[in-house]
MARVEX-907524 format. One line per 5 residues: number of its first residue (from 1); their letters; for each residue z, y, x of N, C-alpha, C. Coordinates in steps of 0.05 Angstrom, whole numbers. Each point is the difference from the previous one (the first is absolute). Layout:
N
NUM	A	Z/Y/X/Z/Y/X/Z/Y/X; ...
//
This chain:
200
1	MLNNF	1910/-548/-40/-3/18/24/-26/-5/14; -8/-26/2/-25/-7/13/-24/11/-15; 2/0/-27/-22/12/-17/-4/29/6; 22/15/2/-3/29/6/-14/4/26; 7/-16/20/-12/3/26/-30/-4/0
6	STDPV	-9/-20/-16/-29/-5/-1/-16/21/-14; 12/14/-19/-15/20/-15/2/28/13; 22/5/15/2/26/13/-13/0/27; -17/20/6/-12/0/26/21/7/21; -5/-7/25/19/6/22/3/30/2
11	FTPEQ	-22/14/-1/1/29/0/-15/11/-25; 11/21/-11/-14/13/-22/-24/15/12; -21/7/-15/-22/16/11/10/26/13; 21/12/-12/11/25/11/12/-4/28; 14/-23/3/12/-6/26/-21/-5/21
16	VLENR	-21/-13/-8/-22/-6/19/-11/26/10; -5/19/-18/-10/26/8/19/15/17; 26/-1/-7/20/14/17/0/-12/28; -3/-26/2/0/-14/26/-23/8/17; -20/14/-11/-22/9/17/8/23/18
21	GRVAI	22/14/-8/9/22/17/-20/23/1; -2/12/24/-20/21/4/-27/-12/6; -20/10/-14/-27/-12/2/-18/19/15; -16/-12/18/-21/15/14/-26/-15/-7; -20/16/-8/-26/-11/-9/-22/6/21
26	FIDGS	-15/-20/7/-21/3/20/-26/-10/-13; -18/18/-6/-25/-7/-14/-24/2/18; -14/-22/3/-25/-1/15/-22/9/-20; -8/25/2/-17/13/-19/-27/-14/-5; -14/-8/22/-26/-13/-4/3/-28/-12
31	NLFYA	22/-14/7/5/-27/-11/5/2/-30; 15/21/-8/6/4/-29/-25/8/-15; -16/17/13/-25/10/-12/-19/-24/-7; -3/-18/20/-18/-23/-5/12/-20/-20; 26/-2/0/14/-17/-20/-5/11/-28
36	ALQLG	2/26/-3/-5/13/-26/-29/-4/-9; -19/1/19/-28/-5/-7/-3/-28/-10; 12/-19/13/-1/-28/-8/11/-4/-28; 22/14/-6/13/-2/-26/-15/16/-22; -17/18/9/-15/17/-19/18/21/-13
41	IEIDY	20/10/16/18/21/-11/0/24/19; 10/22/-12/5/24/17/30/3/1; 11/3/24/29/1/4/11/28/-9; 21/-1/-15/15/25/-7/23/0/21; -1/18/19/19/0/22/28/9/-7
46	TKLLV	2/14/-22/27/7/-10/13/-25/-11; -15/-15/-17/10/-25/-11/6/-21/22; -17/0/21/4/-19/22/27/5/14; 5/26/5/25/7/13/24/-8/-16; -1/5/-26/22/-8/-19/3/-30/0
51	RLTAG	-23/-15/-1/1/-29/-2/12/-13/26; -9/11/23/9/-11/25/29/7/7; 9/24/-9/28/8/4/18/-16/-19; -9/-4/-24/14/-15/-21/30/7/-2; 5/25/-1/28/9/-5/17/1/25
56	SRLLR	-10/-9/22/16/1/25/-3/27/13; 17/5/21/-1/26/13/-23/0/21; -19/18/-4/-23/2/18/6/16/24; -3/-12/23/3/15/25/-25/17/5; -23/-14/1/-26/14/3/-22/-19/-7
61	SFFYT	-22/12/-8/-24/-16/-7/-23/9/18; -9/-18/17/-22/7/18/-27/-11/-10; -20/17/3/-27/-8/-8/-18/3/24; -11/-22/10/-16/-1/24/-30/-2/-7; -16/18/10/-28/0/-7/-19/12/21
66	GVDRT	-24/-10/1/-21/12/16/-11/23/-15; -7/22/14/-11/23/-14/-27/9/11; -16/10/-18/-25/13/6/4/29/-5; 2/16/21/7/29/-2/-20/15/-17; -24/-11/-3/-21/15/-15/1/-6/-30
71	NEKQQ	17/-20/-7/2/-8/-28/21/16/-15; -10/21/-15/19/18/-14/16/-14/-21; -12/-19/-14/14/-14/-21/24/-16/12; -5/-13/23/21/-15/13/22/19/10; -8/23/10/20/20/10/18/9/-23
76	GFLLW	-12/4/-23/15/9/-24/19/-22/-9; -9/-25/1/17/-23/-7/24/-2/18; -5/3/26/22/-2/20/20/23/-3; -10/23/-7/18/23/-5/18/-6/-25; -13/-11/-21/15/-8/-24/22/-20/8
81	MRRNG	-7/-20/16/19/-21/9/24/13/14; -6/18/18/22/14/16/18/15/-19; -10/11/-21/16/16/-19/14/-17/-21; -6/-26/0/11/-17/-21/15/-24/11; 15/4/21/19/-20/10/-10/-19/22
86	YRVIA	-24/5/11/-9/-17/21/-2/15/27; 8/-14/21/-5/11/27/-26/-13/10; -21/17/3/-26/-10/6/-4/-1/31; -7/-24/9/-7/-4/29/-30/-5/1; -15/19/10/-29/-2/0/-11/-2/28
91	KDLVQ	-22/-14/1/-14/-5/26/-30/3/-5; -14/14/18/-29/4/-4/-15/-27/0; -19/-2/-18/-16/-24/-1/-18/-1/25; -4/-25/10/-18/-4/23/-24/-15/-10; -24/10/9/-25/-13/-8/-4/-25/17
96	LPDGS	-4/-23/-13/-5/-25/13/-30/-4/5; -7/-18/19/-29/-4/6/-17/-7/-24; 12/-13/-20/-16/-7/-24/-4/23/-20; 11/23/8/-2/24/-17/23/5/-19; 17/-20/-4/23/3/-17/22/16/15
101	KKANL	19/11/-16/21/16/12/27/-14/-5; 18/1/19/25/-14/-3/22/15/16; 24/-3/-10/23/10/15/22/-21/-3; 10/-10/23/20/-21/-1/28/13/4; 17/-3/-19/27/12/2/22/-20/2
106	DVEIA	-6/-25/8/20/-21/2/23/8/20; -8/12/22/19/8/21/19/21/-12; -11/20/-14/17/21/-11/20/-11/-20; -10/-19/-17/18/-12/-20/22/-16/14; -7/-16/19/19/-17/15/21/18/14
111	VDMMA	-9/21/14/18/17/15/20/14/-19; -10/10/-23/17/14/-19/21/-19/-12; -9/-25/-7/18/-19/-11/23/-6/20; -7/-3/26/20/-5/20/18/24/6; -13/24/2/15/24/7/21/8/-20
116	LVGSY	-5/-7/-25/19/8/-22/21/-21/-6; -1/-23/13/20/-21/-5/28/12/4; 17/-5/-19/27/12/0/2/23/-20; -23/11/-7/-1/22/-20/-6/-11/-28; -10/-25/-1/-7/-12/-26/9/-29/-1
121	DTAVL	3/-11/-24/9/-27/-4/-23/-19/-8; -19/12/-15/-22/-16/-10/-26/14/7; -19/-15/12/-27/11/5/-19/-12/-21; -15/18/-12/-21/-10/-19/-27/6/14; -13/-21/8/-25/2/15/-23/-6/-20
126	VSGDG	-17/20/-4/-23/-4/-18/-24/-5/18; -4/-25/7/-23/-8/17/-1/-31/0; -24/-10/5/-3/-29/2/-7/-8/29; 0/20/18/-9/-4/27/19/-17/17; -10/-23/8/15/-19/16/9/11/27
131	DLAYA	-14/21/10/8/12/26/28/13/-2; 9/5/-24/27/12/-4/22/-20/-1; -6/-26/0/20/-21/-3/21/1/22; -9/6/25/19/1/22/20/23/-3; -10/23/-10/18/23/-4/20/-6/-23
136	VDAVS	-10/-13/-21/17/-8/-23/22/-19/10; -8/-19/16/19/-20/11/21/15/17; -9/19/16/18/15/18/21/16/-15; -9/14/-22/19/17/-15/19/-18/-16; -10/-23/-9/18/-17/-16/22/-12/18
141	YRGVR	-6/-4/26/21/-9/19/21/21/4; -7/25/-6/19/23/4/15/4/-26; -3/-18/-20/16/2/-24/-13/13/-24; -26/6/3/-15/13/-22/-12/-21/-18; 2/5/-26/-13/-17/-20/-29/11/-3
146	VEVVS	-20/-18/0/-27/9/-1/-14/-11/-25; -12/18/-16/-16/-8/-23/-29/7/6; -17/-19/-3/-29/5/4/-14/1/-27; -15/21/-4/-15/4/-25/-30/2/7; -15/-19/-11/-29/1/6/-14/-19/-19
151	LRSMT	-27/0/2/-16/-18/-17/-1/-27/14; 7/-21/-14/2/-27/13/-25/-8/15; -24/5/-12/-25/-8/13/-5/15/26; 14/22/4/-4/17/24/25/-1/18; 17/-19/-4/25/-1/15/2/-24/18
156	SDSLI	8/5/25/3/-21/20/25/-16/-6; -3/-26/2/24/-18/-4/22/6/20; -8/8/24/20/5/21/18/24/-8; -11/19/-15/16/23/-10/19/-9/-22; -10/-16/-19/16/-10/-22/23/-17/11
161	NVADR	-5/-16/20/20/-18/11/23/14/13; -4/25/11/23/14/13/13/20/-19; -11/4/-24/11/19/-19/23/-13/-16; 19/16/-9/22/-10/-17/-9/-3/-28; -20/16/-8/-10/-1/-27/-29/8/0
166	YIDLD	-17/-13/-15/-28/7/-2/-7/7/-29; -14/22/-4/-8/9/-27/-30/3/0; -14/-15/-18/-29/2/-2/-6/25/-17; -18/17/11/-8/24/-15/-12/-7/-27; -12/-23/-2/-12/-8/-26/22/-2/-22
171	HIKES	24/-7/8/22/-3/-20/12/26/-9; -4/22/16/12/26/-7/-21/21/-6; -26/-8/-1/-21/20/-3/3/18/-25; 10/-12/-22/3/16/-24/19/24/4; 21/-5/16/20/21/4/-7/20/22
176	IQKTP	-22/-4/14/-7/19/22/-28/12/-3; -14/-7/-22/-27/10/-2/0/26/-17; -21/16/5/-4/24/-16/-8/-8/-28; 11/13/-20/-8/-7/-27/-26/16/-6; -20/-14/-11/-25/14/-5/5/24/-20
181	RQNYT	-13/22/6/3/23/-17/-12/-6/-27; 13/8/-21/-10/-4/-27/-24/19/-5; -22/-11/-10/-23/17/-5/5/17/-26; -3/25/3/3/17/-24/-21/21/1; -9/8/-24/-21/21/-2/14/25/-8
186	YRPLS	-10/22/11/11/26/-7/-7/6/-29; 20/7/-16/-6/5/-29/9/29/-7; -20/18/-2/7/27/-8/10/1/-29; 19/18/-5/12/2/-27/-21/6/-21; -20/15/7/-20/9/-21/-19/-22/-8
191	GIGLM	-4/-21/17/-21/-20/-6/11/-24/-13; 14/3/-23/12/-23/-13/-21/-20/-9; -21/10/-13/-21/-18/-10/-14/-15/22; -6/14/22/-12/-11/23/17/-23/12; 26/5/1/19/-18/12/-1/-27/-16
196	DEQEE	0/2/-27/0/-24/-16/-25/-17/5; -23/14/4/-25/-14/5/2/-15/27; 13/12/21/2/-12/26/16/-26/-2; 20/0/-17/19/-22/-1/-13/-24/-13; -20/4/-17/-12/-22/-15/-18/-17/17
//
């Protein structure tokens, strides 16, 4: 009997996932962007949503980001995000004295985490920002399980210390990155001889 106990986990992986209950995802867009740059990957946001939800019931997935209204590429990206399962919370970028632009959305993330307590069982926070540690602590006292997902080198210890679970982006990068497009050359049906030469 003792042998069985030592080989069987207390919970099966399925039970652990079930115990997550309803999941709410809170993504700090700029934090994730810089983490992806550090890792040298491009995030596939569909894969990310699947990976973070991990079979649990998704309440909502929030994506917080600063926006440059003149950047058409960014506007297109945010429209795609809205149409593919994300609730986008955007704030105009503010120009700093050194010329850089920034938008801080810590307050928005903290308020949403608190406001939705009771509607979700597990919060997945994608950020390494230590300023969010107080909000994480507050929601966990209200009975919420908190999982923090971020790059270890960019994550505050204070945030890891108050989380129930910490996941390093480096460990899951293969399952959330865009797969590089396979290079292929257009091969017209009539140019068989030409095609063979290209392959050599």
